[in-house]
C-alpha positions as CSV (number, residue, x, y, z in Angstrom):
1,M,169.2,-63.3,-130.9
2,S,171.3,-60.2,-130.3
3,P,172.6,-59.5,-126.8
4,T,170.1,-56.6,-126.5
5,S,167.2,-58.8,-127.4
6,S,168.4,-61.5,-125.0
7,A,168.7,-58.9,-122.2
8,R,165.2,-57.7,-122.9
9,S,163.8,-61.3,-122.9
10,T,165.6,-62.0,-119.6
11,A,164.3,-58.8,-118.0
12,G,160.7,-59.6,-119.2
13,T,160.9,-63.1,-117.8
14,G,162.1,-61.7,-114.5
15,I,159.3,-59.2,-114.4
16,V,156.7,-61.9,-115.0
17,C,158.3,-64.0,-112.2
18,I,158.2,-61.2,-109.6
19,L,154.6,-60.3,-110.6
20,C,153.5,-63.8,-110.1
21,G,155.6,-64.2,-107.0
22,I,154.1,-61.1,-105.3
23,L,150.6,-62.3,-106.2
24,C,151.3,-65.7,-104.6
25,L,152.6,-64.0,-101.4
26,T,149.6,-61.8,-101.3
27,I,147.2,-64.8,-101.6
28,S,149.2,-66.5,-98.8
29,D,148.7,-63.4,-96.6
30,A,145.0,-63.3,-97.4
31,I,144.5,-66.9,-96.4
32,A,146.5,-66.2,-93.2
33,K,144.2,-63.2,-92.5
34,W,141.2,-65.5,-92.8
35,L,142.7,-68.2,-90.6
36,G,143.7,-65.5,-88.1
37,G,140.1,-65.2,-87.0
38,T,140.4,-68.6,-85.5
39,Y,144.0,-69.5,-84.8
40,P,147.0,-67.7,-83.1
41,P,149.5,-66.2,-85.5
42,T,152.4,-68.3,-84.2
43,Q,150.4,-71.5,-84.9
44,I,149.7,-70.4,-88.5
45,L,153.4,-69.6,-88.9
46,F,154.4,-73.0,-87.4
47,L,152.1,-75.0,-89.6
48,R,153.2,-73.0,-92.7
49,C,156.8,-73.9,-92.0
50,V,156.1,-77.6,-91.3
51,I,154.3,-77.9,-94.6
52,A,156.7,-75.7,-96.6
53,L,160.1,-76.8,-95.3
54,P,160.3,-80.1,-97.3
55,F,159.4,-78.3,-100.5
56,I,161.9,-75.5,-99.9
57,A,164.6,-78.1,-99.1
58,A,163.9,-79.8,-102.4
59,I,164.0,-76.6,-104.3
60,V,167.3,-75.5,-102.7
61,V,168.9,-78.9,-103.5
62,A,167.5,-78.8,-107.1
63,L,168.9,-75.3,-107.7
64,G,172.0,-75.3,-105.6
65,G,172.9,-78.9,-104.8
66,R,173.2,-80.6,-101.4
67,H,176.0,-78.3,-100.3
68,A,173.5,-75.5,-100.4
69,L,172.0,-77.0,-97.2
70,R,175.3,-76.5,-95.3
71,T,175.9,-73.4,-93.2
72,R,178.7,-72.0,-91.1
73,H,176.4,-69.6,-89.3
74,P,173.7,-71.6,-87.4
75,G,173.6,-69.1,-84.5
76,I,172.9,-66.1,-86.8
77,H,170.3,-68.0,-88.7
78,L,168.5,-68.9,-85.4
79,L,168.6,-65.3,-84.4
80,R,167.2,-64.2,-87.7
81,G,164.5,-66.9,-87.4
82,A,163.5,-65.6,-84.0
83,I,163.3,-62.0,-85.3
84,N,161.3,-63.2,-88.3
85,V,158.8,-65.1,-86.0
86,V,158.1,-61.9,-84.0
87,S,157.9,-59.9,-87.3
88,A,155.5,-62.4,-88.9
89,T,153.4,-62.6,-85.7
90,A,153.0,-58.8,-85.7
91,F,151.9,-58.8,-89.3
92,Y,149.5,-61.7,-88.9
93,S,148.1,-60.0,-85.8
94,G,147.7,-56.7,-87.7
95,L,145.9,-58.5,-90.5
96,R,143.3,-59.7,-88.0
97,Y,142.3,-56.2,-87.0
98,L,143.1,-54.0,-90.0
99,P,141.9,-53.9,-93.6
100,F,144.1,-56.0,-95.8
101,A,145.4,-53.2,-98.0
102,E,146.1,-50.9,-95.1
103,A,148.2,-53.5,-93.2
104,T,150.1,-54.3,-96.5
105,A,150.7,-50.6,-97.2
106,I,152.2,-50.0,-93.8
107,S,154.5,-53.0,-94.1
108,Y,155.9,-51.6,-97.3
109,A,157.8,-49.1,-95.1
110,A,160.4,-51.9,-94.7
111,P,162.8,-50.6,-97.4
112,L,162.7,-47.2,-95.6
113,C,163.5,-48.8,-92.3
114,V,166.4,-50.7,-93.9
115,T,167.9,-47.5,-95.1
116,L,167.3,-45.7,-91.8
117,L,168.8,-48.6,-89.8
118,S,171.9,-48.8,-92.1
119,V,172.7,-45.2,-91.1
120,F,172.7,-45.9,-87.3
121,A,173.8,-49.5,-87.2
122,L,176.3,-49.7,-90.2
123,K,177.3,-46.0,-90.3
124,E,176.4,-45.8,-94.0
125,R,176.2,-42.4,-95.6
126,V,172.8,-41.3,-96.9
127,D,172.6,-38.3,-99.2
128,A,170.0,-35.6,-99.2
129,T,167.8,-37.3,-101.8
130,R,167.4,-40.4,-99.8
131,W,166.8,-38.5,-96.5
132,T,164.0,-36.7,-98.4
133,A,162.6,-40.0,-99.6
134,L,162.8,-41.4,-96.0
135,A,161.0,-38.3,-94.6
136,L,158.2,-38.5,-97.3
137,G,157.9,-42.3,-96.8
138,F,157.3,-42.1,-93.1
139,A,155.0,-39.1,-93.7
140,G,153.0,-41.6,-95.8
141,V,152.9,-44.1,-92.9
142,L,151.6,-41.3,-90.6
143,L,148.8,-40.5,-93.1
144,I,147.7,-44.2,-92.9
145,V,148.1,-44.7,-89.2
146,R,146.9,-41.2,-88.2
147,P,148.1,-41.1,-84.6
148,G,146.2,-38.8,-82.3
149,T,143.0,-38.8,-84.4
150,A,139.6,-40.6,-83.9
151,S,140.5,-43.0,-86.7
152,F,143.7,-44.2,-85.1
153,Q,143.9,-47.9,-84.3
154,A,146.7,-49.3,-82.1
155,A,146.7,-52.3,-84.4
156,A,148.1,-50.1,-87.2
157,L,151.4,-50.1,-85.3
158,L,151.8,-53.9,-85.8
159,P,152.7,-53.8,-89.5
160,L,155.1,-51.0,-88.7
161,V,156.8,-53.3,-86.1
162,T,156.9,-55.9,-88.9
163,A,158.7,-53.4,-91.2
164,M,161.2,-52.4,-88.5
165,L,162.0,-56.0,-87.6
166,Y,162.3,-56.9,-91.3
167,A,165.0,-54.1,-91.5
168,V,166.8,-55.6,-88.5
169,M,166.7,-59.1,-90.2
170,M,168.2,-57.6,-93.4
171,I,170.9,-55.9,-91.4
172,T,171.8,-59.1,-89.6
173,A,172.2,-60.8,-92.9
174,R,175.4,-58.7,-93.4
175,A,177.0,-60.8,-90.6
176,I,176.7,-63.9,-92.8
177,G,178.7,-62.4,-95.6
178,P,178.7,-63.1,-99.3
179,G,180.1,-66.6,-98.9
180,E,176.7,-68.1,-98.2
181,S,174.2,-68.3,-101.1
182,F,170.7,-66.9,-101.1
183,L,169.3,-70.4,-101.4
184,T,171.1,-71.5,-98.2
185,M,169.7,-68.4,-96.4
186,S,166.2,-69.1,-97.7
187,F,166.3,-72.6,-96.3
188,Y,167.6,-71.7,-92.9
189,I,165.2,-68.8,-92.4
190,V,162.3,-71.2,-92.7
191,A,164.0,-73.9,-90.6
192,A,164.7,-71.3,-87.9
193,Q,161.2,-70.0,-88.1
194,L,160.0,-73.6,-87.5
195,V,162.2,-74.1,-84.5
196,C,161.4,-70.7,-82.9
197,S,157.6,-70.8,-83.5
198,A,157.5,-74.3,-82.1
199,T,158.6,-73.0,-78.7
200,T,155.3,-71.0,-78.4
201,L,153.0,-73.8,-79.1
202,P,152.5,-75.0,-75.5
203,W,150.9,-71.5,-74.8
204,F,149.3,-70.9,-78.3
205,W,147.8,-73.9,-79.8
206,R,144.3,-74.8,-81.0
207,S,143.5,-78.1,-82.6
208,P,142.9,-77.4,-86.3
209,D,139.6,-78.2,-87.7
210,A,139.9,-80.9,-90.4
211,T,138.3,-78.5,-93.0
212,H,141.0,-75.9,-92.3
213,W,144.0,-78.0,-93.3
214,P,143.7,-77.1,-97.0
215,F,143.9,-73.5,-96.0
216,F,147.1,-74.1,-93.9
217,A,148.4,-75.9,-96.9
218,G,147.5,-72.9,-99.1
219,V,149.4,-70.5,-96.9
220,A,152.5,-72.8,-97.2
221,L,152.1,-73.5,-100.9
222,F,151.6,-69.9,-102.0
223,S,154.3,-68.5,-99.7
224,T,156.8,-71.1,-101.0
225,L,155.8,-70.6,-104.6
226,G,155.9,-66.8,-104.2
227,L,159.4,-66.8,-102.6
228,T,160.7,-69.2,-105.3
229,L,159.4,-67.0,-108.1
230,I,160.8,-63.8,-106.5
231,T,164.2,-65.5,-106.0
232,Q,164.2,-66.6,-109.6
233,A,163.3,-63.1,-110.7
234,F,166.3,-61.6,-108.9
235,R,168.5,-64.5,-110.3
236,I,167.8,-63.8,-114.0
237,A,167.2,-60.1,-114.1
238,P,168.8,-57.0,-112.6
239,A,167.5,-56.0,-109.2
240,S,166.9,-52.5,-110.5
241,V,164.5,-53.9,-113.1
242,V,162.4,-56.3,-110.9
243,A,162.5,-54.7,-107.5
244,P,160.0,-51.9,-108.3
245,F,157.4,-54.5,-109.1
246,D,157.4,-55.6,-105.5
247,Y,154.9,-52.8,-104.9
248,T,152.3,-54.5,-107.1
249,G,151.4,-56.3,-103.8
250,L,149.4,-53.2,-102.9
251,I,147.2,-53.6,-106.0
252,W,146.6,-57.3,-105.2
253,A,146.0,-56.6,-101.5
254,S,143.4,-53.9,-102.4
255,L,141.7,-56.1,-104.9
256,L,141.6,-59.2,-102.5
257,G,140.4,-57.0,-99.6
258,W,137.6,-55.6,-101.7
259,V,136.5,-59.1,-103.1
260,I,136.8,-61.1,-99.9
261,W,136.1,-58.6,-97.1
262,Q,134.4,-55.8,-99.0
263,E,137.1,-53.4,-97.8
264,T,137.6,-50.1,-99.7
265,P,140.7,-48.0,-98.7
266,D,139.8,-44.4,-97.8
267,L,141.4,-41.4,-99.5
268,M,144.0,-40.8,-96.8
269,T,145.1,-44.5,-97.0
270,C,145.5,-44.3,-100.7
271,I,147.5,-41.1,-100.6
272,G,149.7,-42.5,-97.8
273,A,150.3,-45.7,-99.8
274,A,151.2,-43.8,-102.9
275,I,153.7,-41.7,-100.9
276,I,155.3,-44.8,-99.4
277,V,155.6,-46.4,-102.9
278,A,157.1,-43.3,-104.4
279,A,159.7,-43.0,-101.5
280,G,160.6,-46.7,-101.8
281,L,161.0,-46.6,-105.5
282,S,163.2,-43.5,-105.1
283,I,165.5,-45.4,-102.8
284,I,165.6,-48.5,-105.0
285,L,166.4,-46.5,-108.1
286,R,169.0,-44.4,-106.3
287,E,170.7,-47.6,-105.1
288,A,170.7,-48.9,-108.7
289,I,172.2,-45.7,-110.1
290,R,175.1,-45.4,-107.6
291,P,177.1,-48.5,-108.8
292,K,176.8,-47.2,-112.4
293,R,178.1,-43.9,-111.4
294,G,180.9,-45.6,-109.6
295,R,181.9,-47.5,-112.7
296,D,181.8,-44.3,-114.8
297,T,184.2,-42.4,-112.6
């Protein structure tokens, strides 16, 4: 097989991995939305972590060896876990009150928030093209949220909080540095989520119904499988190839929302989601082009 054919095969495998991974994460979120009608968000997150952590540890050891479980930054991981608990709680709460596709679309503003936060927190330069993409992306969010109109729901702000806190979590990852592998970070973000969500249980706990345990297991299984497949996609294929397929989650969310809850996104939500996707793709592709230009100069 020629190098070109091999690269194409690797890219194709990476695309399949991320497509399946995003589908798994969307299924996990759909189950969490259903459970959210009965259980507090932090309890869902806690039980997800309890069930998932042993499997994640096994995957990390299998792919990276036992040394992948060691870290020199326990404090930063704990901080990121606390941020992630608040972020996931906001998203699960939003799922309880919003149509599935709408909550998912708003949360996809996360790459825009990462870029915006990098300007103020890391003093990174953003060119006119990316500023335009940011402005269009947040305009898409406004089209979905529609503040000041009769269709506005305060719950629509919850997935936006998720997107913003996700950006904060990504920025804090810079403090860890390149010396720690993605596998190690994946393990400790779940371990820290488990610790931080456990602190809320005395105030937010409802004894699970026996028939609901398979659904809690489903949240853990599909989220773990999804993250594993997405990690594998970025390991074997260039980020510029696989990252755009992250947005297929909107298709899965729309389909599951329609099948399970008979939800149909209205025209403004569809337009807003399309603008968010276009803006996010613009930033992703712009980031992919910049290193190539640097090598060419």
